[in-house]
Residue, then its C-alpha position, 0 to 999 in steps of 0.5 A: m578476534l577471540y573475546i573471553v567474556a565474563t558473565p554474572i555469577g548470579n546477579l544480572e546487574d553485574m554484567t558489564f556494559r562492555a560485555i553486552k557490547i561485545l556479545k552484540k557485535v561478534d559473529y558467533i558466541f560459543a557457550e558452555d551451556t547454550r540454554v543458560t547463556k540464551k537466558l542471559l542474552n534474552h535478558f539483555e536483548i542480544e540477538n546472536i548465533i550461539y553454539r555449544y562448547d564444553e568438555h564433551s563437544k570441545h574436540h570438534q568445536i576447537a577446529n571449528i572455532m579455529n577455522l572461523l577465527i582464521d576466516e577473520k570472524d569475531i568470536a566470544l567465548v562464555t561459560d555458564a557463569g563468571t570468567p571463562c578458562i578458569s575451571d573449564p575447557g576454554y583455555e584450550v581454545v585460547e592456547k590454540a588461538l595464541e599458537k596461530g597468532i590470533k588476538v585474544v582479548p579478555i573482557p573482565g567481570a564477575s569471578s567467584l574466586t576473586a569475590a570470595s577472596s575479597v570477603c574471606g578476611m584472610n591475607m590473600r596476597r599469595i594463594a594456591y588455587e586448586g579448583f575442584l579437587p579430584k573426586k577419587k583418584g589422586r584425592q588423598t595424594l593432593l590433600n597430603k601435599l596441601k598439608e605443607e602448602e604455605r599459601n591460603i588455598v582456594i577450592f571450588e566445591s559442590p553442595h553435596r560434597i562440601v561436608k565430606t571435603l571439610k572432614e577430609i581437610k580437617e583429617y589431613l590439614g588439622d582444624r584450620q580456619v576456613t571461609i565458605a562463600r556460597e551462592i555469591t551475588k544470589i538471593y541466598e548468598e552466605i559467607v561463613k567463616g570459622s574453624i573447620e569444626e565450627v563451619l561443619n556444625v553449620f553445614e551438617s545441620k542443613t540442606v546445602k544448595g548452590e556452588i561453593v568457594l572454599i578458602v582454607e588457611g595455609l600453613e604460613n597463616y596457620k602457624e602465625r595464628k597459633k603463635r598469636e594464640e599462645d602469646 
């Protein structure tokens, strides 16, 4: 059986009882970064065999994982933090397992996407999840498409690119309302909401650290807000 196990995105108290139980009982754990996961396992006194599975090792590890699953071994897949298979290569393991009729079980828990969405103060009934934007090739093309996106847009971004990304979104989409959720559940957690111009004023004046979830107002909400402001 293949377990997809969510782990805390910062605060270790967000680890679920079920996740601890599964990580203790499986035969093997495959992790995006074994050093990060080892710290987590040590904290919860979980003694288990752990192997690396990431973008660089996936080509040979997928075959290894499939062989173990076919041999009726139980495997847990974890990422550095949060829920696996959302913005990492874990989905390829799940795809292969499902093709071979192997049972895949989600062990839900922390997710920066849902955590940020819950505090953004926007109607998140419909969203467009984009993950990390392309760094170069295809970036302008995607931003042009997002200009017409009706739904609110969720983007993952690194601290050293957030100012550049905000400026580009303003250039292509206009001065939309945005929410930035940074270092969610950690000591320096920060939630900032406002127009892109307002948020830029905050982040251009300081050194930014930590992974960021950026939520951008979609065209539907943008039009509705503009109409309310004119009335």
